[in-house]
HTML snippet that shows the backbone in 3Dmol.js (N, CA, C, O; Angstrom):
<script src="https://3Dmol.org/build/3Dmol-min.js"></script>
<div id="view" style="width:600px;height:400px;position:relative"></div>
<script>
const pdb = `
ATOM      1  N   MET A   1     -11.651  16.944  15.314  1.00  0.00           N
ATOM      2  CA  MET A   1     -11.103  17.439  14.070  1.00  0.00           C
ATOM      3  C   MET A   1     -10.618  18.876  14.222  1.00  0.00           C
ATOM      4  O   MET A   1      -9.661  19.282  13.562  1.00  0.00           O
ATOM      5  N   ALA A   2     -11.263  19.634  15.072  1.00  0.00           N
ATOM      6  CA  ALA A   2     -10.869  21.029  15.274  1.00  0.00           C
ATOM      7  C   ALA A   2      -9.429  21.123  15.781  1.00  0.00           C
ATOM      8  O   ALA A   2      -8.697  22.044  15.421  1.00  0.00           O
ATOM      9  N   VAL A   3      -9.032  20.170  16.615  1.00  0.00           N
ATOM     10  CA  VAL A   3      -7.669  20.189  17.150  1.00  0.00           C
ATOM     11  C   VAL A   3      -6.662  19.943  16.026  1.00  0.00           C
ATOM     12  O   VAL A   3      -5.629  20.610  15.956  1.00  0.00           O
ATOM     13  N   VAL A   4      -6.958  19.005  15.167  1.00  0.00           N
ATOM     14  CA  VAL A   4      -6.057  18.712  14.045  1.00  0.00           C
ATOM     15  C   VAL A   4      -5.941  19.942  13.146  1.00  0.00           C
ATOM     16  O   VAL A   4      -4.838  20.332  12.764  1.00  0.00           O
ATOM     17  N   ASP A   5      -7.065  20.544  12.813  1.00  0.00           N
ATOM     18  CA  ASP A   5      -7.054  21.756  11.986  1.00  0.00           C
ATOM     19  C   ASP A   5      -6.239  22.872  12.647  1.00  0.00           C
ATOM     20  O   ASP A   5      -5.449  23.547  11.988  1.00  0.00           O
ATOM     21  N   ALA A   6      -6.437  23.055  13.940  1.00  0.00           N
ATOM     22  CA  ALA A   6      -5.718  24.113  14.662  1.00  0.00           C
ATOM     23  C   ALA A   6      -4.213  23.852  14.666  1.00  0.00           C
ATOM     24  O   ALA A   6      -3.421  24.778  14.492  1.00  0.00           O
ATOM     25  N   LEU A   7      -3.818  22.599  14.864  1.00  0.00           N
ATOM     26  CA  LEU A   7      -2.392  22.260  14.859  1.00  0.00           C
ATOM     27  C   LEU A   7      -1.766  22.503  13.492  1.00  0.00           C
ATOM     28  O   LEU A   7      -0.650  23.014  13.396  1.00  0.00           O
ATOM     29  N   ILE A   8      -2.482  22.140  12.445  1.00  0.00           N
ATOM     30  CA  ILE A   8      -1.971  22.364  11.091  1.00  0.00           C
ATOM     31  C   ILE A   8      -1.848  23.859  10.820  1.00  0.00           C
ATOM     32  O   ILE A   8      -0.838  24.312  10.282  1.00  0.00           O
ATOM     33  N   LYS A   9      -2.867  24.621  11.187  1.00  0.00           N
ATOM     34  CA  LYS A   9      -2.824  26.070  10.978  1.00  0.00           C
ATOM     35  C   LYS A   9      -1.705  26.721  11.779  1.00  0.00           C
ATOM     36  O   LYS A   9      -1.162  27.747  11.371  1.00  0.00           O
ATOM     37  N   ALA A  10      -1.359  26.128  12.917  1.00  0.00           N
ATOM     38  CA  ALA A  10      -0.284  26.656  13.754  1.00  0.00           C
ATOM     39  C   ALA A  10       1.097  26.221  13.253  1.00  0.00           C
ATOM     40  O   ALA A  10       2.116  26.615  13.820  1.00  0.00           O
ATOM     41  N   GLY A  11       1.129  25.414  12.197  1.00  0.00           N
ATOM     42  CA  GLY A  11       2.399  25.025  11.601  1.00  0.00           C
ATOM     43  C   GLY A  11       2.928  23.666  12.004  1.00  0.00           C
ATOM     44  O   GLY A  11       4.117  23.398  11.833  1.00  0.00           O
ATOM     45  N   ALA A  12       2.081  22.804  12.533  1.00  0.00           N
ATOM     46  CA  ALA A  12       2.531  21.461  12.908  1.00  0.00           C
ATOM     47  C   ALA A  12       3.126  20.750  11.692  1.00  0.00           C
ATOM     48  O   ALA A  12       2.612  20.860  10.579  1.00  0.00           O
ATOM     49  N   ALA A  13       4.193  20.037  11.921  1.00  0.00           N
ATOM     50  CA  ALA A  13       4.878  19.309  10.846  1.00  0.00           C
ATOM     51  C   ALA A  13       4.130  18.009  10.574  1.00  0.00           C
ATOM     52  O   ALA A  13       4.228  17.058  11.349  1.00  0.00           O
ATOM     53  N   VAL A  14       3.382  17.967   9.473  1.00  0.00           N
ATOM     54  CA  VAL A  14       2.529  16.807   9.199  1.00  0.00           C
ATOM     55  C   VAL A  14       3.312  15.563   8.796  1.00  0.00           C
ATOM     56  O   VAL A  14       2.748  14.468   8.772  1.00  0.00           O
ATOM     57  N   ASN A  15       4.585  15.703   8.481  1.00  0.00           N
ATOM     58  CA  ASN A  15       5.400  14.542   8.104  1.00  0.00           C
ATOM     59  C   ASN A  15       6.449  14.182   9.146  1.00  0.00           C
ATOM     60  O   ASN A  15       7.287  13.311   8.908  1.00  0.00           O
ATOM     61  N   ARG A  16       6.412  14.833  10.282  1.00  0.00           N
ATOM     62  CA  ARG A  16       7.418  14.550  11.312  1.00  0.00           C
ATOM     63  C   ARG A  16       7.110  13.226  12.000  1.00  0.00           C
ATOM     64  O   ARG A  16       6.008  13.007  12.501  1.00  0.00           O
ATOM     65  N   ALA A  17       8.098  12.361  12.010  1.00  0.00           N
ATOM     66  CA  ALA A  17       7.930  11.037  12.620  1.00  0.00           C
ATOM     67  C   ALA A  17       8.326  11.076  14.093  1.00  0.00           C
ATOM     68  O   ALA A  17       9.251  11.782  14.494  1.00  0.00           O
ATOM     69  N   ARG A  18       7.613  10.312  14.865  1.00  0.00           N
ATOM     70  CA  ARG A  18       7.967  10.171  16.286  1.00  0.00           C
ATOM     71  C   ARG A  18       8.798   8.905  16.436  1.00  0.00           C
ATOM     72  O   ARG A  18       9.112   8.245  15.446  1.00  0.00           O
ATOM     73  N   ASN A  19       9.151   8.569  17.657  1.00  0.00           N
ATOM     74  CA  ASN A  19       9.904   7.354  17.931  1.00  0.00           C
ATOM     75  C   ASN A  19       9.208   6.173  17.269  1.00  0.00           C
ATOM     76  O   ASN A  19       7.997   6.010  17.419  1.00  0.00           O
ATOM     77  N   GLY A  20       9.941   5.359  16.552  1.00  0.00           N
ATOM     78  CA  GLY A  20       9.349   4.227  15.843  1.00  0.00           C
ATOM     79  C   GLY A  20       9.014   4.559  14.404  1.00  0.00           C
ATOM     80  O   GLY A  20       8.638   3.675  13.635  1.00  0.00           O
ATOM     81  N   GLY A  21       9.146   5.826  14.029  1.00  0.00           N
ATOM     82  CA  GLY A  21       8.938   6.221  12.655  1.00  0.00           C
ATOM     83  C   GLY A  21       7.521   6.564  12.255  1.00  0.00           C
ATOM     84  O   GLY A  21       7.270   6.884  11.093  1.00  0.00           O
ATOM     85  N   GLU A  22       6.590   6.506  13.190  1.00  0.00           N
ATOM     86  CA  GLU A  22       5.201   6.801  12.838  1.00  0.00           C
ATOM     87  C   GLU A  22       4.976   8.296  12.661  1.00  0.00           C
ATOM     88  O   GLU A  22       5.317   9.098  13.530  1.00  0.00           O
ATOM     89  N   THR A  23       4.400   8.653  11.526  1.00  0.00           N
ATOM     90  CA  THR A  23       4.001  10.034  11.267  1.00  0.00           C
ATOM     91  C   THR A  23       2.561  10.222  11.755  1.00  0.00           C
ATOM     92  O   THR A  23       1.884   9.239  12.054  1.00  0.00           O
ATOM     93  N   PRO A  24       2.089  11.454  11.840  1.00  0.00           N
ATOM     94  CA  PRO A  24       0.693  11.665  12.220  1.00  0.00           C
ATOM     95  C   PRO A  24      -0.285  10.921  11.301  1.00  0.00           C
ATOM     96  O   PRO A  24      -1.289  10.378  11.764  1.00  0.00           O
ATOM     97  N   GLN A  25       0.013  10.901  10.002  1.00  0.00           N
ATOM     98  CA  GLN A  25      -0.854  10.204   9.044  1.00  0.00           C
ATOM     99  C   GLN A  25      -0.879   8.707   9.315  1.00  0.00           C
ATOM    100  O   GLN A  25      -1.945   8.093   9.278  1.00  0.00           O
ATOM    101  N   PHE A  26       0.276   8.111   9.587  1.00  0.00           N
ATOM    102  CA  PHE A  26       0.344   6.682   9.898  1.00  0.00           C
ATOM    103  C   PHE A  26      -0.421   6.386  11.185  1.00  0.00           C
ATOM    104  O   PHE A  26      -1.183   5.422  11.250  1.00  0.00           O
ATOM    105  N   ALA A  27      -0.216   7.217  12.207  1.00  0.00           N
ATOM    106  CA  ALA A  27      -0.899   7.008  13.486  1.00  0.00           C
ATOM    107  C   ALA A  27      -2.417   7.126  13.333  1.00  0.00           C
ATOM    108  O   ALA A  27      -3.165   6.354  13.933  1.00  0.00           O
ATOM    109  N   ALA A  28      -2.868   8.088  12.533  1.00  0.00           N
ATOM    110  CA  ALA A  28      -4.309   8.247  12.307  1.00  0.00           C
ATOM    111  C   ALA A  28      -4.871   7.050  11.554  1.00  0.00           C
ATOM    112  O   ALA A  28      -5.964   6.576  11.866  1.00  0.00           O
ATOM    113  N   ALA A  29      -4.132   6.559  10.566  1.00  0.00           N
ATOM    114  CA  ALA A  29      -4.582   5.380   9.818  1.00  0.00           C
ATOM    115  C   ALA A  29      -4.608   4.157  10.728  1.00  0.00           C
ATOM    116  O   ALA A  29      -5.515   3.329  10.637  1.00  0.00           O
ATOM    117  N   LYS A  30      -3.621   4.046  11.596  1.00  0.00           N
ATOM    118  CA  LYS A  30      -3.543   2.924  12.539  1.00  0.00           C
ATOM    119  C   LYS A  30      -4.768   2.895  13.452  1.00  0.00           C
ATOM    120  O   LYS A  30      -5.240   1.821  13.826  1.00  0.00           O
ATOM    121  N   GLN A  31      -5.274   4.055  13.803  1.00  0.00           N
ATOM    122  CA  GLN A  31      -6.461   4.156  14.664  1.00  0.00           C
ATOM    123  C   GLN A  31      -7.756   4.220  13.850  1.00  0.00           C
ATOM    124  O   GLN A  31      -8.840   4.385  14.410  1.00  0.00           O
ATOM    125  N   ASN A  32      -7.637   4.089  12.530  1.00  0.00           N
ATOM    126  CA  ASN A  32      -8.778   4.073  11.610  1.00  0.00           C
ATOM    127  C   ASN A  32      -9.560   5.389  11.619  1.00  0.00           C
ATOM    128  O   ASN A  32     -10.789   5.385  11.548  1.00  0.00           O
ATOM    129  N   HIS A  33      -8.851   6.499  11.706  1.00  0.00           N
ATOM    130  CA  HIS A  33      -9.466   7.833  11.680  1.00  0.00           C
ATOM    131  C   HIS A  33      -9.377   8.388  10.253  1.00  0.00           C
ATOM    132  O   HIS A  33      -8.486   9.171   9.926  1.00  0.00           O
ATOM    133  N   GLU A  34     -10.316   7.964   9.424  1.00  0.00           N
ATOM    134  CA  GLU A  34     -10.292   8.341   8.010  1.00  0.00           C
ATOM    135  C   GLU A  34     -10.330   9.850   7.800  1.00  0.00           C
ATOM    136  O   GLU A  34      -9.611  10.376   6.950  1.00  0.00           O
ATOM    137  N   ALA A  35     -11.159  10.546   8.566  1.00  0.00           N
ATOM    138  CA  ALA A  35     -11.279  11.996   8.389  1.00  0.00           C
ATOM    139  C   ALA A  35      -9.968  12.703   8.722  1.00  0.00           C
ATOM    140  O   ALA A  35      -9.588  13.655   8.041  1.00  0.00           O
ATOM    141  N   VAL A  36      -9.281  12.250   9.757  1.00  0.00           N
ATOM    142  CA  VAL A  36      -7.998  12.851  10.130  1.00  0.00           C
ATOM    143  C   VAL A  36      -6.959  12.582   9.043  1.00  0.00           C
ATOM    144  O   VAL A  36      -6.181  13.469   8.692  1.00  0.00           O
ATOM    145  N   VAL A  37      -6.946  11.367   8.515  1.00  0.00           N
ATOM    146  CA  VAL A  37      -6.026  11.043   7.419  1.00  0.00           C
ATOM    147  C   VAL A  37      -6.285  11.964   6.239  1.00  0.00           C
ATOM    148  O   VAL A  37      -5.340  12.483   5.644  1.00  0.00           O
ATOM    149  N   ALA A  38      -7.544  12.174   5.892  1.00  0.00           N
ATOM    150  CA  ALA A  38      -7.884  13.047   4.765  1.00  0.00           C
ATOM    151  C   ALA A  38      -7.389  14.470   4.988  1.00  0.00           C
ATOM    152  O   ALA A  38      -6.850  15.088   4.070  1.00  0.00           O
ATOM    153  N   VAL A  39      -7.565  14.996   6.196  1.00  0.00           N
ATOM    154  CA  VAL A  39      -7.116  16.355   6.512  1.00  0.00           C
ATOM    155  C   VAL A  39      -5.591  16.440   6.434  1.00  0.00           C
ATOM    156  O   VAL A  39      -5.049  17.403   5.892  1.00  0.00           O
ATOM    157  N   LEU A  40      -4.908  15.443   6.971  1.00  0.00           N
ATOM    158  CA  LEU A  40      -3.443  15.442   6.937  1.00  0.00           C
ATOM    159  C   LEU A  40      -2.917  15.350   5.504  1.00  0.00           C
ATOM    160  O   LEU A  40      -1.962  16.037   5.143  1.00  0.00           O
ATOM    161  N   LEU A  41      -3.543  14.499   4.693  1.00  0.00           N
ATOM    162  CA  LEU A  41      -3.111  14.392   3.298  1.00  0.00           C
ATOM    163  C   LEU A  41      -3.355  15.699   2.549  1.00  0.00           C
ATOM    164  O   LEU A  41      -2.523  16.120   1.746  1.00  0.00           O
ATOM    165  N   ALA A  42      -4.487  16.336   2.808  1.00  0.00           N
ATOM    166  CA  ALA A  42      -4.790  17.620   2.174  1.00  0.00           C
ATOM    167  C   ALA A  42      -3.789  18.697   2.602  1.00  0.00           C
ATOM    168  O   ALA A  42      -3.539  19.649   1.862  1.00  0.00           O
ATOM    169  N   ALA A  43      -3.224  18.541   3.791  1.00  0.00           N
ATOM    170  CA  ALA A  43      -2.242  19.503   4.302  1.00  0.00           C
ATOM    171  C   ALA A  43      -0.817  19.181   3.853  1.00  0.00           C
ATOM    172  O   ALA A  43       0.130  19.863   4.245  1.00  0.00           O
ATOM    173  N   GLY A  44      -0.669  18.144   3.031  1.00  0.00           N
ATOM    174  CA  GLY A  44       0.643  17.827   2.490  1.00  0.00           C
ATOM    175  C   GLY A  44       1.350  16.634   3.090  1.00  0.00           C
ATOM    176  O   GLY A  44       2.527  16.412   2.805  1.00  0.00           O
ATOM    177  N   ALA A  45       0.665  15.860   3.915  1.00  0.00           N
ATOM    178  CA  ALA A  45       1.297  14.667   4.483  1.00  0.00           C
ATOM    179  C   ALA A  45       1.647  13.688   3.365  1.00  0.00           C
ATOM    180  O   ALA A  45       0.891  13.528   2.407  1.00  0.00           O
ATOM    181  N   ASN A  46       2.779  13.051   3.496  1.00  0.00           N
ATOM    182  CA  ASN A  46       3.229  12.056   2.524  1.00  0.00           C
ATOM    183  C   ASN A  46       2.452  10.766   2.736  1.00  0.00           C
ATOM    184  O   ASN A  46       2.513  10.173   3.813  1.00  0.00           O
ATOM    185  N   VAL A  47       1.727  10.330   1.720  1.00  0.00           N
ATOM    186  CA  VAL A  47       0.890   9.133   1.828  1.00  0.00           C
ATOM    187  C   VAL A  47       1.724   7.859   1.935  1.00  0.00           C
ATOM    188  O   VAL A  47       1.208   6.828   2.367  1.00  0.00           O
ATOM    189  N   ASP A  48       2.986   7.904   1.557  1.00  0.00           N
ATOM    190  CA  ASP A  48       3.816   6.700   1.529  1.00  0.00           C
ATOM    191  C   ASP A  48       4.876   6.619   2.620  1.00  0.00           C
ATOM    192  O   ASP A  48       5.814   5.832   2.494  1.00  0.00           O
ATOM    193  N   THR A  49       4.761   7.391   3.665  1.00  0.00           N
ATOM    194  CA  THR A  49       5.752   7.260   4.734  1.00  0.00           C
ATOM    195  C   THR A  49       5.630   5.881   5.373  1.00  0.00           C
ATOM    196  O   THR A  49       4.566   5.262   5.362  1.00  0.00           O
ATOM    197  N   THR A  50       6.736   5.422   5.924  1.00  0.00           N
ATOM    198  CA  THR A  50       6.747   4.127   6.599  1.00  0.00           C
ATOM    199  C   THR A  50       7.315   4.284   7.997  1.00  0.00           C
ATOM    200  O   THR A  50       8.083   5.203   8.281  1.00  0.00           O
ATOM    201  N   GLU A  51       6.917   3.364   8.857  1.00  0.00           N
ATOM    202  CA  GLU A  51       7.505   3.340  10.189  1.00  0.00           C
ATOM    203  C   GLU A  51       8.828   2.589  10.108  1.00  0.00           C
ATOM    204  O   GLU A  51       9.220   2.150   9.027  1.00  0.00           O
ATOM    205  N   ASP A  52       9.518   2.436  11.228  1.00  0.00           N
ATOM    206  CA  ASP A  52      10.886   1.921  11.219  1.00  0.00           C
ATOM    207  C   ASP A  52      11.059   0.533  10.600  1.00  0.00           C
ATOM    208  O   ASP A  52      12.138   0.221  10.096  1.00  0.00           O
ATOM    209  N   HIS A  53      10.029  -0.300  10.627  1.00  0.00           N
ATOM    210  CA  HIS A  53      10.128  -1.646  10.057  1.00  0.00           C
ATOM    211  C   HIS A  53       9.720  -1.678   8.585  1.00  0.00           C
ATOM    212  O   HIS A  53       9.803  -2.719   7.933  1.00  0.00           O
ATOM    213  N   GLY A  54       9.282  -0.537   8.072  1.00  0.00           N
ATOM    214  CA  GLY A  54       8.928  -0.446   6.666  1.00  0.00           C
ATOM    215  C   GLY A  54       7.449  -0.537   6.365  1.00  0.00           C
ATOM    216  O   GLY A  54       7.052  -0.486   5.201  1.00  0.00           O
ATOM    217  N   TYR A  55       6.620  -0.671   7.399  1.00  0.00           N
ATOM    218  CA  TYR A  55       5.177  -0.735   7.171  1.00  0.00           C
ATOM    219  C   TYR A  55       4.643   0.643   6.784  1.00  0.00           C
ATOM    220  O   TYR A  55       4.981   1.650   7.406  1.00  0.00           O
ATOM    221  N   SER A  56       3.813   0.669   5.761  1.00  0.00           N
ATOM    222  CA  SER A  56       3.114   1.896   5.389  1.00  0.00           C
ATOM    223  C   SER A  56       1.688   1.813   5.928  1.00  0.00           C
ATOM    224  O   SER A  56       1.229   0.748   6.340  1.00  0.00           O
ATOM    225  N   ALA A  57       1.004   2.936   5.919  1.00  0.00           N
ATOM    226  CA  ALA A  57      -0.393   2.948   6.364  1.00  0.00           C
ATOM    227  C   ALA A  57      -1.248   2.075   5.453  1.00  0.00           C
ATOM    228  O   ALA A  57      -2.199   1.443   5.913  1.00  0.00           O
ATOM    229  N   LEU A  58      -0.918   2.036   4.174  1.00  0.00           N
ATOM    230  CA  LEU A  58      -1.667   1.199   3.235  1.00  0.00           C
ATOM    231  C   LEU A  58      -1.511  -0.274   3.593  1.00  0.00           C
ATOM    232  O   LEU A  58      -2.489  -1.021   3.583  1.00  0.00           O
ATOM    233  N   MET A  59      -0.297  -0.693   3.908  1.00  0.00           N
ATOM    234  CA  MET A  59      -0.053  -2.083   4.321  1.00  0.00           C
ATOM    235  C   MET A  59      -0.861  -2.413   5.570  1.00  0.00           C
ATOM    236  O   MET A  59      -1.490  -3.468   5.663  1.00  0.00           O
ATOM    237  N   LEU A  60      -0.832  -1.501   6.516  1.00  0.00           N
ATOM    238  CA  LEU A  60      -1.558  -1.699   7.768  1.00  0.00           C
ATOM    239  C   LEU A  60      -3.055  -1.844   7.509  1.00  0.00           C
ATOM    240  O   LEU A  60      -3.703  -2.731   8.066  1.00  0.00           O
ATOM    241  N   ALA A  61      -3.602  -0.971   6.663  1.00  0.00           N
ATOM    242  CA  ALA A  61      -5.025  -1.036   6.343  1.00  0.00           C
ATOM    243  C   ALA A  61      -5.371  -2.368   5.672  1.00  0.00           C
ATOM    244  O   ALA A  61      -6.410  -2.961   5.961  1.00  0.00           O
ATOM    245  N   ALA A  62      -4.508  -2.827   4.788  1.00  0.00           N
ATOM    246  CA  ALA A  62      -4.749  -4.102   4.105  1.00  0.00           C
ATOM    247  C   ALA A  62      -4.704  -5.271   5.086  1.00  0.00           C
ATOM    248  O   ALA A  62      -5.565  -6.150   5.044  1.00  0.00           O
ATOM    249  N   GLN A  63      -3.708  -5.285   5.965  1.00  0.00           N
ATOM    250  CA  GLN A  63      -3.549  -6.391   6.914  1.00  0.00           C
ATOM    251  C   GLN A  63      -4.663  -6.462   7.945  1.00  0.00           C
ATOM    252  O   GLN A  63      -4.978  -7.541   8.446  1.00  0.00           O
ATOM    253  N   THR A  64      -5.256  -5.330   8.263  1.00  0.00           N
ATOM    254  CA  THR A  64      -6.299  -5.308   9.287  1.00  0.00           C
ATOM    255  C   THR A  64      -7.705  -5.308   8.695  1.00  0.00           C
ATOM    256  O   THR A  64      -8.690  -5.215   9.428  1.00  0.00           O
ATOM    257  N   GLY A  65      -7.797  -5.414   7.364  1.00  0.00           N
ATOM    258  CA  GLY A  65      -9.101  -5.504   6.714  1.00  0.00           C
ATOM    259  C   GLY A  65      -9.902  -4.213   6.711  1.00  0.00           C
ATOM    260  O   GLY A  65     -11.130  -4.250   6.642  1.00  0.00           O
ATOM    261  N   ARG A  66      -9.237  -3.090   6.783  1.00  0.00           N
ATOM    262  CA  ARG A  66      -9.920  -1.787   6.786  1.00  0.00           C
ATOM    263  C   ARG A  66     -10.040  -1.276   5.356  1.00  0.00           C
ATOM    264  O   ARG A  66      -9.275  -0.417   4.917  1.00  0.00           O
ATOM    265  N   LYS A  67     -11.012  -1.823   4.645  1.00  0.00           N
ATOM    266  CA  LYS A  67     -11.163  -1.521   3.220  1.00  0.00           C
ATOM    267  C   LYS A  67     -11.380  -0.040   2.940  1.00  0.00           C
ATOM    268  O   LYS A  67     -10.732   0.485   2.035  1.00  0.00           O
ATOM    269  N   PRO A  68     -12.260   0.673   3.664  1.00  0.00           N
ATOM    270  CA  PRO A  68     -12.414   2.107   3.368  1.00  0.00           C
ATOM    271  C   PRO A  68     -11.109   2.890   3.546  1.00  0.00           C
ATOM    272  O   PRO A  68     -10.815   3.783   2.751  1.00  0.00           O
ATOM    273  N   MET A  69     -10.331   2.566   4.571  1.00  0.00           N
ATOM    274  CA  MET A  69      -9.049   3.241   4.786  1.00  0.00           C
ATOM    275  C   MET A  69      -8.082   2.872   3.668  1.00  0.00           C
ATOM    276  O   MET A  69      -7.385   3.735   3.135  1.00  0.00           O
ATOM    277  N   PHE A  70      -8.040   1.591   3.313  1.00  0.00           N
ATOM    278  CA  PHE A  70      -7.183   1.139   2.228  1.00  0.00           C
ATOM    279  C   PHE A  70      -7.520   1.891   0.941  1.00  0.00           C
ATOM    280  O   PHE A  70      -6.625   2.395   0.262  1.00  0.00           O
ATOM    281  N   MET A  71      -8.792   1.964   0.611  1.00  0.00           N
ATOM    282  CA  MET A  71      -9.210   2.627  -0.624  1.00  0.00           C
ATOM    283  C   MET A  71      -8.861   4.117  -0.601  1.00  0.00           C
ATOM    284  O   MET A  71      -8.419   4.663  -1.612  1.00  0.00           O
ATOM    285  N   ALA A  72      -9.055   4.775   0.537  1.00  0.00           N
ATOM    286  CA  ALA A  72      -8.740   6.204   0.645  1.00  0.00           C
ATOM    287  C   ALA A  72      -7.246   6.440   0.431  1.00  0.00           C
ATOM    288  O   ALA A  72      -6.860   7.367  -0.281  1.00  0.00           O
ATOM    289  N   LEU A  73      -6.420   5.621   1.033  1.00  0.00           N
ATOM    290  CA  LEU A  73      -4.971   5.762   0.885  1.00  0.00           C
ATOM    291  C   LEU A  73      -4.529   5.425  -0.536  1.00  0.00           C
ATOM    292  O   LEU A  73      -3.690   6.116  -1.115  1.00  0.00           O
ATOM    293  N   HIS A  74      -5.092   4.375  -1.083  1.00  0.00           N
ATOM    294  CA  HIS A  74      -4.750   3.979  -2.458  1.00  0.00           C
ATOM    295  C   HIS A  74      -5.140   5.075  -3.446  1.00  0.00           C
ATOM    296  O   HIS A  74      -4.365   5.417  -4.339  1.00  0.00           O
ATOM    297  N   GLU A  75      -6.330   5.617  -3.286  1.00  0.00           N
ATOM    298  CA  GLU A  75      -6.793   6.693  -4.174  1.00  0.00           C
ATOM    299  C   GLU A  75      -5.958   7.965  -4.015  1.00  0.00           C
ATOM    300  O   GLU A  75      -5.870   8.777  -4.936  1.00  0.00           O
ATOM    301  N   ALA A  76      -5.345   8.132  -2.835  1.00  0.00           N
ATOM    302  CA  ALA A  76      -4.473   9.287  -2.602  1.00  0.00           C
ATOM    303  C   ALA A  76      -3.069   9.061  -3.169  1.00  0.00           C
ATOM    304  O   ALA A  76      -2.217   9.947  -3.100  1.00  0.00           O
ATOM    305  N   GLY A  77      -2.834   7.868  -3.731  1.00  0.00           N
ATOM    306  CA  GLY A  77      -1.567   7.592  -4.389  1.00  0.00           C
ATOM    307  C   GLY A  77      -0.596   6.711  -3.639  1.00  0.00           C
ATOM    308  O   GLY A  77       0.570   6.624  -4.025  1.00  0.00           O
ATOM    309  N   ALA A  78      -1.033   6.054  -2.581  1.00  0.00           N
ATOM    310  CA  ALA A  78      -0.138   5.168  -1.828  1.00  0.00           C
ATOM    311  C   ALA A  78       0.350   4.025  -2.715  1.00  0.00           C
ATOM    312  O   ALA A  78      -0.407   3.480  -3.518  1.00  0.00           O
ATOM    313  N   GLU A  79       1.602   3.678  -2.560  1.00  0.00           N
ATOM    314  CA  GLU A  79       2.244   2.627  -3.354  1.00  0.00           C
ATOM    315  C   GLU A  79       1.807   1.239  -2.871  1.00  0.00           C
ATOM    316  O   GLU A  79       2.130   0.853  -1.747  1.00  0.00           O
ATOM    317  N   PRO A  80       1.076   0.481  -3.705  1.00  0.00           N
ATOM    318  CA  PRO A  80       0.575  -0.821  -3.257  1.00  0.00           C
ATOM    319  C   PRO A  80       1.616  -1.943  -3.290  1.00  0.00           C
ATOM    320  O   PRO A  80       1.369  -3.009  -2.725  1.00  0.00           O
ATOM    321  N   LYS A  81       2.749  -1.744  -3.921  1.00  0.00           N
ATOM    322  CA  LYS A  81       3.738  -2.824  -4.040  1.00  0.00           C
ATOM    323  C   LYS A  81       4.963  -2.605  -3.165  1.00  0.00           C
ATOM    324  O   LYS A  81       6.024  -3.174  -3.422  1.00  0.00           O
ATOM    325  N   ARG A  82       4.821  -1.800  -2.156  1.00  0.00           N
ATOM    326  CA  ARG A  82       5.941  -1.505  -1.246  1.00  0.00           C
ATOM    327  C   ARG A  82       6.342  -2.753  -0.474  1.00  0.00           C
ATOM    328  O   ARG A  82       5.499  -3.588  -0.143  1.00  0.00           O
ATOM    329  N   LYS A  83       7.630  -2.873  -0.191  1.00  0.00           N
ATOM    330  CA  LYS A  83       8.147  -3.981   0.601  1.00  0.00           C
ATOM    331  C   LYS A  83       8.598  -3.471   1.966  1.00  0.00           C
ATOM    332  O   LYS A  83       8.882  -2.284   2.132  1.00  0.00           O
ATOM    333  N   LEU A  84       8.659  -4.371   2.935  1.00  0.00           N
ATOM    334  CA  LEU A  84       9.155  -4.020   4.263  1.00  0.00           C
ATOM    335  C   LEU A  84      10.654  -3.749   4.212  1.00  0.00           C
ATOM    336  O   LEU A  84      11.303  -4.038   3.207  1.00  0.00           O
ATOM    337  N   ALA A  85      11.199  -3.204   5.276  1.00  0.00           N
ATOM    338  CA  ALA A  85      12.616  -2.870   5.339  1.00  0.00           C
ATOM    339  C   ALA A  85      13.503  -4.093   5.093  1.00  0.00           C
ATOM    340  O   ALA A  85      14.612  -3.961   4.576  1.00  0.00           O
ATOM    341  N   ASP A  86      13.012  -5.290   5.467  1.00  0.00           N
ATOM    342  CA  ASP A  86      13.798  -6.513   5.264  1.00  0.00           C
ATOM    343  C   ASP A  86      13.583  -7.139   3.887  1.00  0.00           C
ATOM    344  O   ASP A  86      14.119  -8.210   3.605  1.00  0.00           O
ATOM    345  N   GLY A  87      12.798  -6.475   3.023  1.00  0.00           N
ATOM    346  CA  GLY A  87      12.575  -6.937   1.657  1.00  0.00           C
ATOM    347  C   GLY A  87      11.410  -7.886   1.481  1.00  0.00           C
ATOM    348  O   GLY A  87      11.123  -8.294   0.355  1.00  0.00           O
ATOM    349  N   THR A  88      10.728  -8.252   2.557  1.00  0.00           N
ATOM    350  CA  THR A  88       9.594  -9.173   2.446  1.00  0.00           C
ATOM    351  C   THR A  88       8.306  -8.409   2.158  1.00  0.00           C
ATOM    352  O   THR A  88       8.250  -7.180   2.213  1.00  0.00           O
ATOM    353  N   MET A  89       7.302  -9.171   1.859  1.00  0.00           N
ATOM    354  CA  MET A  89       5.928  -8.723   1.596  1.00  0.00           C
ATOM    355  C   MET A  89       5.782  -8.385   0.191  1.00  0.00           C
ATOM    356  O   MET A  89       4.700  -7.985  -0.238  1.00  0.00           O
TER     357      MET A  89
END
`;
const viewer = $3Dmol.createViewer("view");
viewer.addModel(pdb, "pdb");
viewer.setStyle({}, {cartoon: {color: "spectrum"}});
viewer.zoomTo();
viewer.render();
</script>
């Protein structure tokens, strides 16, 4: 966690997407790192960013059965009715 805090304090862009569209918040949620997601959201990360196919971290948490992550993202304001880029889901 110290590394994440240090990067944020140094000005890391918490909403910058890498190849594939994953933001730091999405990547942390994908790895089920709830504490990192909380720190990123507190630093201004957008809870509703999506990767290139339209998946949000909330969708990922729901599909993989990660209820605590799902609840944390939902309580932070993630949109539960989002659709994929192709309009499905």
